[in-house]
N, C-alpha and C positions, 0 to 999 in steps of 0.2 A: 681629442687633441693630436692624434696621429693623422698626418695629411693623407696617408694611404686609405684612411677610413671615411673620408668625406664622400666618396662615391657610394660607398655602402650605406651611409646615412641617408643620402638622397634617394637611393633605390628603395630603402625601407620606408621612408616617409611617404613615398609615392604610392605605397600599398597599405598604409596604416589606417585609413578611415572607411574602408568598405567599397571604395571605387578608385579607379586609377587616376592619379594626379601626376602631371608632368612637372618635375621639380628642377630647381636651379639654385646655385650659389654663385653670385657674381660680385665683382667689385674691383677696386684698385687701392694701392697704398703708395703714395709718393715717397714716404720716408724709407720704406724698405725696397723701393723700386720694383715692386711686383704689380704689374698691370698688363692685361687684366687677370684677375683671379676668376676662373670660370669652371664650374662643374655642372653638368646637366644629367637628367635621367628621364627617359620616357619619350623624348622628342624624336621625330623622324630625322635620321641623319642627313638626308637630302635637303629637308626643309631647313635644318640648322645651317647647312652650307649656303643656302639661298639667303638666309637671314644675315649671316656674316658678310656675304658679298654685297647685299643691296639694302638691308634694313637695320644694320647695327646702329646707325645714327638717326633712324627714322621711326623708332619705337614709340608709339603714342603713350604707352604706360611709363616708359623711362622719362619722358618729358615732364612728368609730374612727381618724380621721386622726392622732390623737395617737400612735398606734402607729408611725407612719412616721418613720424616722430621716432627717434631712436628707442628701441625696446618694445614698441607697440606694434600690433598687427593691423593691417589695413586691407580692405577688400579691393579687388581688381577694379570694380566699377567706380570706386572713389578716385582712382587714378585716371580712368578714361571710361566714360559711359558707353554702354553697348551701342547706343544710337550714333554716337560720334565715331566709335571704332569701326563700325560697318561701312563707313564712307571712305575708308582708307585702303590703299593698296596692301598695307601690312595685314589687314584682316583677310582680304581676298587671297593673298599668296601664302600666308603663314598660319593664321588662326583657323580659318574655315577648313582648310585641308586636314588640320589636326582635329577633326570632329568638333569644330566650333568651340574650342577651349578658351573662351573669354571669361570664364568664371575663375574663382580662386582668390589669390592675394598672397601677402607675405609680410615679412618684418624687416625693418631697417636695423642692422646689427651694429653699425658704426658709421658716423658721418661727421667729419670735421674738415678743416682746411686742407688736410693732407690725404684723406682717404674716405672711401665709401664702400661698405660691404652690406649686402642684403641677401636674404634667403626667401624663396617664394615658390609658388606653384600655380599651374593652370589646370582647371578641370572643365569638363564639358558643360555647355550651357544647360543641358537637360538635367544635370546633376546639381545645379546651384542650390535650388531650394532645399534639397535633402542633405547635402554634404558641405556646402560652403562654410557655414557657421562652425561646423566641427573641424574643418581644415584650419580655419583662422585660430581656433582655440589651441590646436596642436602647435601652430607656429608660435603663438604667444607663450605656451608652456615651455617650449624648447629654447626660446630666444635667450633667456638669462644664462643658460648653460653654454650655448654656442658663443655668446658674447664673451663669457669668461674664458673659454678656450682660446678665442682669438687674442684676447689681451695678454694672457700668460704666454702663449706661443710667440706673440710679437715681442714681448718683453725679453724673453730669453734668447730667441734666435736673432732678433734685431735687424738682420740685413735683408731678408726676403721672406715673403709669405710662403714661398716654396721650400724654405728651410725650417719647417715646423719642428719645434723642440720643446714641447711642454713638460716632458718628464726628463729627468737628468740622464737616463740611459740612452735617450734618443739623440743626445749630443755626442755620444760616444762614451765608452766605459772609462776613459781616462780624462774626462772633463770635470773640473771642479766647479760646483755651483754653490754660491753663498747668497744668503739673504741677510742684509744688514740694515740698520737704521741710520739716520743722518749723523748720529754720534759715532758711527762706524762700529757699533756693537753688533756682534754676530748673533743672529737669531736662529739661523738654520745653516747647516753645512752638510752636503751629501758625503757619502763615504770617501770619494776621491778628494773632496775638499778637506776633510778631516786629516787625511794622509798628508796633504800639502801643509796644513797647519802644524802637524807633528814634525815634519821635516824642516819647516821654517823657511822654505823658498818656493816661489818668489814672494810668498806672503806668510805671515805668522800671526800669532796673537799673544797677548799677555794675560795676567791673572784676571783682568777686567773684561776679558773676552772681546777686546777691540781688535779689529783686523788692521794689520800694518804691513805695507810693502817693505821689501828689504832695503831699497834705496830711497833716500830722502826726497829726491825729485819726483819719483813715482808716488810717494806718499802724499806729497803736496798736491799733486794733480788729483789724486783720489779724494782728498779732503775738500778740495775746491768743488769738485763735482757733487759731493754730498751736500755741501752748503747750498749750491745752486738748486738742487732738487728740493731742499727744505723751503727755500724762499720763493722759487719760481712758480709760475702758473701752469707751465707745461712740463710734462715728464721728460727728463733728459735722456739722451742716448749718446754713447761714446764708445769707439773702438780704438784701441791703441796697443802697441807692443812694449814689453819690458824685457830686460835681460838680467839674469841672475849673476851671482859672483863667478860662476864657472863659464860664463859666456853663452849659456843656453837661452834662446829666445822664447818668449811666451806671448800669446795673443790674449788680450783682455777685452771683454765686451760687457759694458755696463748699461743698464736701463733703469730709469726711475719709475716707480709705481706707487700710486696713492691708493691704499686699500679701500678707502671710502668710495672710489669710483667703480669698484667691482661689485658684482651681484652676490658673490660669496668669496671667502678667502681660502686659497689653497693651503694656507699656513695657519689654520684656525687655532691650533694649539700654541702658536708662538706670537701672533700679532693680532691686534684689534683693527677694526675698520677705520679708526681715527688716525692711524699712524702712516707716515710716509716712509717708503722703503726703497732699497737699492738691490737690484738683482745683478750679481756679478758672476760671469763665467770666465774661467781661465783654462787655457789649454796649451800644451807644449807645441811649439812650431815644428813643422817638418818642411823639408825642401819642396817647393812647388814642382821642381824638376822630377822628383821621385813620384809624385802624384801623376804628373803628365805621362811618365813612362808606364805607370800601372794602367792608365787609361788606354794607352796605345797597345799594350799587351792584351788587356781584357776585351777591348772592343774592336781592335784593328784600326784605330784612328791613325791618321797621319799626324805628324808633329803639329802642323797648323790647325788641324781639326781639334786636337786635344787642347791646344792653347785657347781656341775660340770657346770651347765648351767650359773651360775653367773660368774665363772672364764672364761668360753668361751667368754662371753660377754665383759669381761675385756680385751680381746685380747690375752689370753694365748692359746698356742697350746695344743693338747691333751697330748703330752709328758710333757709339763710344768705343766699342771694340775695334771698329775700323780705324778710328783716330789713334787709339792706343798702339795698334800694331802697324799703323801707317800703310794700310791697304784700303781698297775701295769697299764700300758697303756691299756691293754685289759679290765680291770675293767672300766676305764674311757670311752672307746669306747662303752661298753655295757650300761653304764649310760646315755651317750649322745643319744645313739640309743633309749633307753627307753623314754627319755625326748622328743625326736622328735615325737615318736608315741603318747604319751599322750597329747602333745600340738597341734597335728594335723599339724606339720611342715614336709616338705619333705626335706629341706636342713638346714644345720647348720646356714646359714645366716638368714633364717626365724626365727629360734629359738633365735638368737641374737637379732633380732628386737623385738620379743615378750618380751624377757627379759628386753630390754631397755624400752619398753612401760610400763612394770610393775614398773621399777625403777622410771620413770618419774612421776608416780602417787604419789610417796613419796619422790623422790630425787635421786641423783646419787648413 
């Protein structure tokens, strides 16, 4: 569930069956504005660059991802037969130079109108007979666990695949995490959440263990969201701010979750698979200016570079950042490029993670 461990997972999967397998975790999520999600292991870096430059939209395997049922493993030759594959430039430029790695396969982890995520691997043609079936069994065995980690991470973090937060301490030590049912009864509260309940601000609870916001307007909104989660066909997501009686601002993130959709429940002692639940995270607001100043000090960013990095971490595209800051997209690209260099990051996803770590030291 820790995003920093995805690379380690792929590295170990690639060595797990007795022969080397080139592995990958790829996908996108429109809800969280994380696209693409991409981790790889074992592929030649130069061939990966060639793929990104010329074949990202011409992958004959990807053309048939629609054949993959969510949760099940599928062999590579079911997506594209070797006979058909060998007639393509993709085979000549990418597959054959990788020691003819057209064997293997993978599993579709999630696919709906807003996202698609899959995990898979490629092994050498000469190893197919001996190892391919074992590789597919490994994918099938791990798929329920990986799917669960994706769902819980998405539910709690809400805004971006790069903001993985499947355990409460990963959101920061001062984040309150609640699990409640549609009747607003609290089934689970982390340590920080219990402190918040004891204090009674910005939320509290009565003898019936029902969660209640301090102000009626916030409570009405929360109750409405709970009813929508109970009645609707889709899990809800909402992020909003509240203010307590002292004027302190708080950010609330709410995500609906139907336990029956999950392969196993992370709250087995509290909830059954038949129940509909609400995951609620509450954290004290801090000034964006203070975070920006910390980034400038820590990484040597200019003010503009820090602003661009913060907006990128908020899930905005480069075009959206340009519109928000009323500058050209070329200016934003140069600022992000400079931020990557100064922070020692190779990819935007790494910059997002570092930005989030900086935020978690002081708040969202």
